[in-house]
C-alpha positions in Angstrom: -125.2 144.6 20.8 -125.7 148.3 21.0 -125.8 148.5 17.1 -128.3 145.6 17.0 -130.6 147.3 19.5 -130.3 150.6 17.6 -131.3 148.9 14.3 -134.2 147.1 15.9 -135.4 150.5 17.3 -135.1 152.1 13.9 -137.1 149.2 12.3 -139.8 149.5 15.0 -140.1 153.2 14.7 -140.1 153.4 10.8 -143.4 152.9 9.1 -142.1 151.3 5.9 -138.9 149.4 6.7 -137.1 146.2 6.0 -135.0 144.4 8.6 -132.5 141.8 7.3 -131.6 139.6 10.2 -130.2 136.1 11.1 -132.1 133.6 13.1 -131.3 135.5 16.2 -134.3 137.7 15.3 -136.6 134.7 15.1 -136.9 134.5 18.9 -137.2 137.1 21.6 -138.0 140.2 19.5 -141.5 141.4 20.0 -142.0 144.0 17.3 -145.6 145.0 16.6 -147.2 145.6 13.1 -144.8 143.3 11.1 -146.8 142.6 8.0 -144.4 140.3 6.1 -141.7 137.8 6.9 -139.5 136.5 4.0 -137.5 133.3 4.5 -134.6 134.1 2.2 -133.1 130.7 3.1 -135.1 127.7 3.9 -135.3 127.1 7.7 -133.3 124.1 8.9 -136.2 122.8 11.0 -140.0 123.1 11.3 -139.6 124.7 14.7 -137.4 127.5 13.2 -139.9 128.0 10.5 -142.6 128.6 13.1 -140.5 131.0 15.1 -139.5 133.0 12.0 -143.0 133.2 10.7 -144.3 134.1 14.2 -142.7 137.5 13.9 -145.7 138.5 11.8 -149.5 138.5 12.4 -149.1 139.2 16.1 -151.8 140.4 18.5 -154.7 139.2 16.2 -153.2 141.1 13.2 -152.9 139.6 9.7 -149.5 138.7 8.2 -147.8 136.8 5.4 -144.7 134.5 5.5 -143.1 133.8 2.2 -140.4 131.2 1.7 -138.0 131.7 -1.3 -137.1 128.3 -2.8 -134.6 127.7 -5.6 -134.8 124.6 -7.8 -132.0 123.0 -5.9 -133.9 123.4 -2.7 -137.1 121.6 -3.7 -136.3 118.6 -1.6 -135.8 120.8 1.5 -139.1 122.5 0.7 -141.0 119.2 0.5 -139.2 118.0 3.7 -140.4 121.2 5.4 -144.0 120.6 4.4 -143.7 117.1 5.8 -142.3 118.4 9.1 -145.1 120.9 9.4 -147.7 118.4 8.2 -149.2 121.1 5.8 -148.9 122.1 2.2 -147.2 125.6 1.9 -149.1 126.9 -1.2 -147.3 128.7 -4.0 -147.4 132.4 -4.0 -148.7 133.9 -7.3 -145.8 135.3 -9.3 -145.7 136.6 -12.8 -142.7 134.9 -14.2 -142.5 137.1 -17.2 -142.1 140.2 -14.9 -139.6 138.3 -12.8 -137.5 137.7 -16.0 -137.7 141.4 -16.9 -136.6 142.5 -13.4 -133.8 140.0 -13.2 -131.1 142.1 -15.0 -131.6 144.8 -12.4 -131.1 142.3 -9.5 -128.1 140.7 -11.2 -126.5 144.1 -11.7 -127.2 145.1 -8.1 -125.6 141.8 -6.9 -122.5 142.5 -9.0 -122.2 146.0 -7.4 -122.6 144.6 -3.9 -119.9 141.9 -4.5 -117.4 144.4 -5.8 -118.1 146.9 -3.0 -117.8 144.1 -0.4 -114.5 143.1 -1.8 -113.1 146.7 -1.8 -114.4 147.3 1.8 -112.8 144.0 2.9 -109.4 145.0 1.4 -109.7 148.5 3.0 -110.5 147.0 6.4 -107.5 144.7 6.2 -105.2 147.6 5.4 -106.6 149.6 8.3 -106.1 146.6 10.6 -102.4 146.3 9.5 -101.9 150.0 9.8 -103.4 150.2 13.3 -101.4 147.2 14.6 -98.2 148.5 13.0 -98.5 151.8 14.8 -99.1 150.0 18.1 -95.9 148.0 17.6 -94.0 150.9 16.1 -93.4 149.1 12.8 -93.2 151.0 9.5 -95.1 149.3 6.8 -94.2 149.3 3.1 -95.7 152.4 1.4 -96.7 150.3 -1.6 -98.7 148.1 0.6 -100.5 150.9 2.4 -100.9 153.3 -0.5 -104.3 154.8 -1.0 -105.8 157.9 -2.6 -105.3 160.0 0.6 -102.7 158.1 2.7 -100.2 159.6 5.0 -97.4 158.7 2.6 -98.8 160.9 -0.1 -98.9 158.0 -2.5 -101.5 157.4 -5.2 -103.9 154.5 -5.2 -102.9 151.6 -7.4 -104.4 151.6 -10.8 -106.4 148.4 -10.0 -108.0 150.1 -7.0 -108.9 153.2 -9.0 -110.2 151.1 -11.8 -112.4 149.1 -9.4 -113.9 152.3 -7.9 -114.5 153.8 -11.4 -116.1 150.5 -12.5 -118.5 150.4 -9.5 -119.5 154.0 -10.1 -120.3 153.3 -13.8 -122.3 150.2 -12.8 -124.2 152.3 -10.2 -125.0 154.8 -12.9 -126.2 152.0 -15.2 -128.4 150.6 -12.4 -129.9 154.0 -11.8 -130.8 154.2 -15.5 -132.4 150.8 -15.4 -134.4 151.6 -12.2 -135.7 154.8 -13.8 -137.3 152.8 -16.7 -140.8 151.5 -16.1 -141.3 147.8 -16.6 -144.2 146.7 -18.9 -145.5 143.1 -19.0 -145.3 141.0 -22.2 -148.0 141.9 -24.7 -148.6 145.4 -23.2 -147.4 148.5 -24.9 -147.8 152.1 -23.7 -147.9 153.1 -27.4 -151.1 151.3 -28.0 -153.4 151.8 -25.0 -156.3 150.0 -26.6 -154.6 146.6 -26.9 -157.4 145.0 -24.8 -155.3 143.1 -22.4 -156.0 145.6 -19.7 -159.2 147.5 -20.1 -158.2 150.5 -17.9 -154.6 150.6 -19.1 -154.7 154.3 -19.9 -156.0 155.1 -16.4 -153.3 153.0 -14.8 -150.5 154.6 -16.7 -151.6 158.1 -15.8 -152.8 157.6 -12.2 -149.6 157.1 -10.1 -151.6 157.2 -6.8 -153.1 153.7 -7.3 -150.6 152.0 -9.6 -147.1 150.5 -9.0 -144.3 153.1 -9.6 -142.0 150.5 -11.2 -144.6 148.4 -13.0 -147.4 150.8 -14.0 -149.7 148.1 -15.3 -150.0 146.7 -11.8 -152.1 148.2 -9.1 -150.6 149.1 -5.7 -151.1 146.3 -3.3 -149.2 144.3 -0.7 -148.2 140.7 -0.9 -150.7 140.1 1.8 -153.6 141.5 -0.2 -152.5 139.4 -3.2 -152.5 136.2 -1.1 -155.9 137.0 0.3 -157.4 137.4 -3.2 -155.9 134.1 -4.2 -157.3 132.4 -1.1 -160.7 133.9 -1.7 -160.8 132.7 -5.4 -159.7 129.2 -4.3 -162.6 129.0 -1.8 -165.1 130.2 -4.5 -163.9 127.3 -6.7 
């Protein structure tokens, strides 16, 4: 509980922060100035959707709630719309850019899975070691061996290999993140392609353009949604 409260305070006091939380945070947390709520998993009920989305746009402020839906979850999405008696409109997404960013996400997910596995194995070893000491039992050195263990043993080759693999994957991810993403049909080599009239200005002005995708202007998801709603009303 102490760690939870500490994380909530850090989230509240940080200007640009992301809080990843379970449905426990959908009720009872009154955190001001939350601009966006992302439903990573579809809510199990309309009531839960309302409570989750209610974390944003509080005290007469504006906010945006986005629900991520995979192809397998379409039925749940339509069921949610029926429960809420409203059509949750689609958020404008450039699928070409999503495809170009996907290798980075896949690599980050692979790193996370490998690190989670290593941390779990390390946690289990520490648990056995702690309980063995309390019961005055000596564990097999092969079982407890690590790079700096009390037995002076060396980590198994598989463990070393996993750590080296994760480090190499992180280096590869950093290289990918350092590269700017250009949309299809847009080349920084030919600035007069005509697809974007002010392409040269966008590529050189980092104050108003996206750092990762320089052909896009800096804007929040809320601003994008407002533009879409305004264009729909004009039609």
